[in-house]
C-alpha positions in Angstrom: -41.8 82.6 14.8 -38.0 81.7 14.0 -37.0 83.1 10.6 -34.6 80.9 8.0 -33.0 82.9 5.6 -32.0 81.8 2.3 -29.4 83.7 0.4 -28.7 81.8 -2.8 -27.5 82.9 -6.3 -29.5 81.7 -9.5 -28.3 82.3 -12.5 -28.9 79.4 -14.5 -33.1 77.3 -14.4 -31.4 74.8 -12.7 -29.4 77.0 -9.7 -33.3 78.8 -9.4 -34.7 75.1 -9.4 -32.3 74.5 -6.4 -33.5 77.8 -4.3 -36.7 77.1 -5.4 -36.2 73.4 -3.8 -35.2 74.4 -0.7 -37.8 77.4 -0.2 -40.1 74.6 -0.7 -39.5 72.2 1.6 -38.6 74.7 4.3 -42.7 76.2 4.1 -43.2 72.2 4.6 -46.9 73.1 6.8 -46.0 70.9 9.7 -43.1 73.2 10.7 -45.5 75.5 12.2 -42.5 78.3 13.6 -40.8 78.6 10.9 -40.8 81.7 8.7 -38.4 81.0 5.5 -37.3 84.3 3.8 -35.6 83.1 0.3 -33.7 85.6 -1.4 -30.7 86.7 -3.9 -27.7 88.0 -2.5 -27.9 91.0 -4.7 -31.1 91.2 -2.7 -30.2 90.8 0.8 -28.5 92.4 3.4 -27.3 92.9 7.0 -30.5 93.7 7.8 -31.9 90.3 6.7 -29.1 88.6 8.3 -30.2 90.8 12.0 -33.8 89.2 11.5 -32.6 86.0 10.5 -32.1 82.6 13.3 -30.7 80.7 10.6 -29.1 80.8 6.9 -28.8 78.7 4.2 -26.0 80.1 2.0 -26.2 78.8 -2.0 -23.5 79.8 -4.8 -22.6 78.9 -8.0 -18.6 77.8 -8.8 -17.0 80.6 -10.9 -13.6 80.2 -11.5 -12.9 78.2 -8.4 -14.4 80.7 -6.0 -18.1 81.9 -4.6 -20.4 83.6 -7.0 -19.5 87.5 -7.5 -23.4 88.1 -6.0 -22.6 86.2 -2.8 -19.2 88.0 -2.3 -20.6 91.0 -2.9 -23.4 90.7 -0.3 -20.7 89.3 2.3 -18.8 92.8 1.5 -21.7 94.6 2.5 -23.0 92.9 5.5 -19.5 91.5 7.2 -18.9 94.6 9.5 -22.3 95.3 9.8 -23.3 91.9 11.5 -19.9 90.6 12.8 -21.0 91.5 16.6 -24.7 91.0 15.9 -24.7 87.2 14.5 -22.2 85.4 16.6 -23.3 81.5 16.9 -25.6 82.5 13.7 -26.4 78.4 12.4 -25.8 78.3 8.8 -25.6 75.5 5.7 -24.6 75.7 2.5 -24.6 74.3 -0.8 -22.2 74.9 -3.8 -23.5 73.9 -7.5 -20.0 73.2 -8.8 -19.1 72.2 -12.7 -15.5 71.3 -11.4 -14.6 70.3 -7.6 -15.8 73.2 -5.8 -13.1 73.0 -3.2 -12.2 76.9 -3.5 -15.7 77.6 -3.4 -16.6 76.1 -0.4 -12.7 77.1 1.2 -13.3 80.7 0.6 -16.8 80.6 2.1 -15.9 78.8 5.1 -13.2 81.0 6.1 -15.7 84.2 5.9 -18.4 82.4 7.9 -15.0 81.1 10.3 -14.6 85.3 10.5 -18.4 85.8 11.2 -18.1 83.3 13.8 -20.9 81.6 12.6 -21.7 77.9 13.3 -21.9 75.1 10.6 -25.1 73.1 10.7 -23.5 70.4 9.0 -21.1 70.2 6.2 -21.4 72.2 3.5 -22.7 70.2 0.4 -20.7 70.5 -3.2 -23.1 69.6 -6.1 -20.3 68.6 -8.3 -20.3 68.1 -12.3 -22.6 67.7 -15.0 -26.0 68.2 -13.3 -28.1 65.5 -12.0 -31.8 65.3 -10.4 -30.7 63.9 -7.3 -28.8 67.9 -6.6 -32.5 68.9 -5.5 -33.3 66.3 -3.2 -30.0 66.4 -1.4 -30.4 70.6 -1.4 -34.0 69.8 0.1 -32.3 67.6 3.1 -30.1 70.5 3.9 -33.1 73.0 3.6 -35.0 70.9 5.7 -32.5 69.7 8.5 -32.1 73.6 8.9 -35.9 74.5 9.0 -36.8 71.3 11.0 -34.2 72.2 13.6 -35.3 75.8 13.8 -38.7 74.1 14.5 -37.9 72.2 17.2 -35.3 74.5 19.0 -32.2 72.3 18.8 -30.5 75.1 16.6 
């Protein structure tokens, strides 16, 4: 079994819906060789990353930066996994009330340092809430899960 780790900050009903949507589609019954573990950043740590075959990160934009919870996750995990997760396939979605570019840059800087591999460009969900945000996160999560299931990522 391959393991997709979803680490996503969800402080509101909408962001919780995004994380749950990602988890639901990644657990699609046709993806028989993928196990999905979905955790809040404060509940995840280095051991979860070491066991993962891919990771989907989700965060809110907080004052032009990632959530404090996701930053805490990286702070606790970075050096503990630095030599163990190089090349880890990853994806990111940012729920941004404004433009999300600062948040994206901050996460990209950490991912670059960890030498993880982007499966696709980060997804920035900008502005007022739109129902389509869930669909976009589902597509991202499904691409990661299906890629793991097919053995191509």
